C-alpha positions in Angstrom: -2.1 -35.4 22.4 -3.7 -37.1 19.4 -6.6 -39.4 19.7 -5.7 -42.8 21.2 -4.9 -44.9 19.3 -4.1 -42.5 16.4 -5.3 -44.6 13.5 -8.9 -44.3 14.7 -8.8 -40.6 14.0 -7.4 -41.2 10.5 -10.0 -43.9 9.8 -12.8 -41.6 10.9 -11.8 -38.9 8.4 -11.1 -41.2 5.4 -7.4 -40.2 5.5 -6.4 -43.8 6.3 -7.9 -45.0 3.0 -5.8 -42.4 1.1 -2.7 -43.6 2.9 -3.5 -47.2 2.0 -3.9 -46.3 -1.7 -0.7 -44.3 -1.8 1.2 -47.2 -0.1 -0.1 -49.8 -2.4 1.0 -47.8 -5.4 4.6 -48.4 -4.2 4.2 -52.2 -4.9 3.9 -52.1 -8.7 7.6 -51.0 -9.0 8.6 -51.7 -5.5 10.0 -48.7 -3.6 8.7 -49.6 -0.2 12.2 -49.8 1.5 15.6 -48.4 0.8 16.5 -51.1 -1.7 14.1 -49.8 -4.4 14.1 -53.2 -6.1 11.6 -52.0 -8.7 9.9 -55.4 -9.0 6.1 -55.6 -9.6 4.9 -57.3 -6.5 1.3 -56.9 -7.6 2.1 -59.6 -10.2 3.9 -61.8 -7.7 7.5 -60.7 -8.5 9.9 -61.0 -5.6 12.6 -58.5 -4.6 15.4 -58.8 -2.1 13.1 -59.4 0.8 11.3 -62.2 -1.0 8.0 -60.6 -0.2 5.3 -60.7 -2.9 1.9 -59.2 -3.1 0.4 -60.9 0.0 1.8 -60.6 3.5 3.7 -63.6 4.7 3.3 -64.3 8.4 5.4 -66.7 10.5 3.5 -66.6 13.7 1.3 -64.5 16.0 0.5 -64.5 19.7 1.0 -62.8 23.0 4.7 -62.2 23.7 6.2 -61.6 27.1 9.9 -61.2 26.1 9.6 -57.6 24.8 10.4 -54.4 26.7 8.4 -54.2 30.0 6.3 -51.2 28.9 5.0 -53.2 26.0 4.3 -56.4 27.8 2.4 -55.4 30.9 0.3 -58.2 32.4 -1.2 -59.6 29.3 1.6 -59.5 26.7 2.4 -57.7 23.5 0.4 -59.0 20.6 3.2 -59.9 18.2 2.8 -60.8 14.5 6.1 -62.0 13.0 6.5 -61.4 9.3 8.6 -63.7 7.2 11.5 -62.3 5.1 13.5 -59.2 5.7 15.1 -56.3 3.7 18.4 -57.0 5.5 20.6 -60.2 5.7 22.2 -60.0 9.1 24.9 -62.7 9.3 24.2 -63.2 13.0 20.3 -63.1 12.8 18.8 -64.9 15.8 15.6 -65.5 13.8 17.1 -66.6 10.6 14.5 -69.3 10.0 11.9 -66.5 9.7 14.0 -63.7 8.2 16.4 -65.6 5.8 14.7 -69.0 5.3 11.3 -67.3 4.9 9.4 -69.8 7.1 5.8 -68.6 7.1 2.5 -68.6 5.3 1.1 -66.1 2.8 -2.2 -64.7 4.1 -4.8 -62.2 2.9 -5.0 -58.8 4.3 -8.4 -59.7 5.7 -6.8 -62.7 7.5 -4.1 -60.4 8.9 -6.8 -58.1 10.2 -8.5 -61.0 11.9 -5.1 -61.9 13.6 -4.9 -58.4 15.0 -8.5 -58.6 16.3 -7.8 -62.0 17.8 -4.8 -60.7 19.7 -6.9 -57.8 21.1 -9.5 -60.4 22.2 -6.8 -62.2 24.1 -6.1 -59.0 26.1 -2.8 -58.0 24.5 -1.9 -54.4 25.2 -0.8 -53.6 21.6 -0.3 -55.1 18.2 3.4 -55.5 17.7 4.3 -55.9 14.0 7.8 -57.5 13.8 9.9 -56.9 10.7 7.2 -54.8 9.0 9.4 -52.8 6.6 8.8 -54.8 3.5 5.0 -55.2 4.1 3.9 -51.7 4.9 1.2 -51.4 2.2 -0.3 -54.8 3.3 -0.2 -53.8 7.0 -1.9 -50.5 6.3 -4.6 -52.4 4.4 -5.1 -54.8 7.3 -5.2 -52.0 9.8 -8.0 -50.3 7.8 -10.0 -53.5 7.8 -9.4 -54.2 11.5 -10.2 -50.6 12.6 -13.6 -50.9 10.8 -14.2 -54.1 12.8 -13.4 -52.8 16.3 -9.6 -52.7 16.7 -8.8 -50.2 19.4 -5.3 -51.0 20.8 -2.1 -49.2 19.7 0.2 -50.4 16.9 3.9 -51.0 17.4 6.3 -50.7 14.4 9.1 -53.1 15.4 11.8 -52.9 12.6 15.4 -53.5 12.0 15.8 -49.8 11.4 16.5 -50.1 7.6 13.5 -48.1 6.7 12.7 -45.6 4.0 11.8 -42.2 5.5 9.3 -41.5 2.7 7.5 -44.7 3.7 7.6 -43.9 7.4 5.9 -40.6 6.6 3.0 -42.5 5.2 2.6 -44.0 8.7 2.2 -40.6 10.4 -0.9 -40.9 12.6 -1.2 -44.7 12.2 1.4 -46.0 14.6 1.5 -44.7 18.2 4.7 -46.6 19.0 7.9 -47.1 17.0 10.5 -49.6 18.1 13.3 -49.6 15.5 16.8 -51.0 15.9 19.8 -48.7 15.7 22.2 -51.5 14.8 25.3 -49.7 13.6 27.3 -46.5 13.8 29.4 -47.4 10.7 28.2 -48.1 7.1 31.1 -50.4 6.2 30.2 -52.7 9.2 26.5 -52.5 8.3 27.3 -53.6 4.7 29.6 -56.4 5.8 27.4 -57.9 8.5 23.8 -57.0 7.3 24.2 -56.3 3.6 22.5 -53.0 4.2 23.9 -50.2 2.0 23.9 -46.7 3.6 22.3 -48.1 6.8 23.2 -45.2 9.0 21.8 -42.6 6.7 18.4 -44.4 6.2 18.3 -45.4 9.9 19.0 -41.9 11.2 16.6 -40.2 8.8 13.9 -42.7 9.7 14.5 -42.3 13.5 14.2 -38.5 13.1 10.9 -39.0 11.3 9.6 -41.5 13.8 10.4 -39.2 16.7 8.8 -36.2 14.9 5.6 -38.2 14.7 5.4 -39.7 18.2 8.0 -38.0 20.4 9.6 -39.5 23.5 8.0 -42.6 25.1 5.0 -41.9 27.3 4.2 -44.6 29.8 1.0 -44.6 31.8 0.2 -47.2 34.4 3.4 -49.1 33.4 2.2 -49.5 29.8 3.6 -47.7 26.8 1.0 -45.4 25.3 2.9 -43.5 22.6 6.4 -42.7 21.6 9.8 -44.0 20.4 11.7 -47.0 21.8 15.1 -47.7 20.3 17.0 -51.0 20.5 20.7 -51.4 20.2 22.4 -54.9 20.2 25.9 -54.8 21.6 28.3 -56.8 19.4 31.7 -58.2 20.2 34.7 -55.9 19.8 32.3 -52.9 19.6 31.4 -53.8 16.0 28.0 -52.1 16.5 29.7 -48.7 17.1 27.8 -48.0 20.3 29.3 -44.6 21.1 28.5 -43.2 17.6 24.9 -44.5 17.8 24.3 -43.1 21.3 25.8 -39.7 20.5 23.5 -39.5 17.5 20.4 -40.4 19.5 21.2 -38.0 22.3 22.2 -35.1 20.1 19.8 -35.4 17.2 16.8 -37.4 18.5 16.5 -36.7 22.2 18.4 -37.4 25.4 15.0 -38.5 26.8 14.9 -41.3 24.3 14.0 -44.7 25.8 16.9 -47.0 24.7 17.3 -50.7 25.3 21.0 -51.6 25.2 20.8 -55.3 24.6 23.3 -57.9 25.8 21.8 -61.1 24.3 24.0 -61.5 21.3 25.1 -65.0 20.6 26.8 -66.5 17.5 24.3 -67.8 15.0 23.7 -68.4 11.3 26.3 -67.3 8.8 28.9 -66.1 11.3 29.5 -69.8 12.2 30.6 -70.5 8.7 33.3 -69.1 6.5 32.8 -65.7 4.9 33.8 -62.1 5.7 36.8 -61.8 8.0 34.6 -59.9 10.5 32.7 -63.1 11.1 35.6 -64.5 13.1 35.1 -61.7 15.7 31.4 -62.6 16.1 32.0 -66.3 17.0 31.7 -65.6 20.7 29.3 -63.9 23.1 30.1 -60.4 24.4 31.9 -60.1 27.7 30.7 -58.3 30.8 33.3 -55.7 30.1 32.1 -55.0 26.6 28.5 -54.7 27.8 29.6 -52.4 30.6 31.4 -50.2 28.1 28.3 -49.9 25.9 26.2 -48.9 28.9 28.8 -46.4 30.0 28.8 -44.9 26.5 25.0 -44.6 26.7 25.1 -42.9 30.0 27.9 -40.5 29.0 25.8 -39.4 26.0 23.1 -38.3 28.5 20.6 -41.1 27.7 19.2 -42.6 30.9 15.8 -44.1 30.0 15.6 -47.8 29.4 19.2 -48.7 30.2 20.2 -50.6 33.4 19.6 -48.6 36.5 16.6 -47.0 35.0 13.7 -47.4 37.5 10.9 -46.6 35.0 
């Protein structure tokens, strides 16, 4: 088992500084995420995510609505980043992700936010929608580690990540919490404007699991490992069966998977647009959710889903 949390070991050897330098090099012709926009973010140019050189933060604070192993008694220390490298038509947080509500801050300020969450007793630093700000996050972690940060980091993404970028995070993050949104690329493109979502998602999940393995929980609190989220959509548009078969067969049947039932119609699906939007103008039924849970159980996955006593 690596030192806990892992980034302290990297900081102690100087390897963290090398990772920061390599990540920041990606910004001058941006190749941080699968979109490879090629804009020079060091000069303030904006790509698809609308993220520039400085990280843009919407909010930070203890959060008690996350998975129980992250929340514990004192909450998960969440930092929500503005912007996103996807454009989900049903996004529940569209004000942050699509309308870019937030404030640009320095990496030093971001580090101070991490330390403030630790001071408030949070069990971890939960970085929400981090995919387009990886270099800035690494820079802030380096600063925070030098000033006494000692709690684990959670990489909480929509799952549209670049495997090469995730490899730069090896030994930095103890907990990965990506979405596995879709089992079909046509649906992913229509609903989230995410080309080749399943390929990038699956390659990234493999790399995340290689780094941290299955979720380890001690005293009710997540210490290290992979948590996967899957939001059930009306009429099985998320392709739950294909997603769960992949996770069970190619990641691990011991994966901790949260099959989520909180979909509600929001944002673009309430307007005109793609024909699929009409199918998303209602909440899921009990039968649809039960089918998704059944698909998950039949794949062999048992951790995190309803009936799990962990």
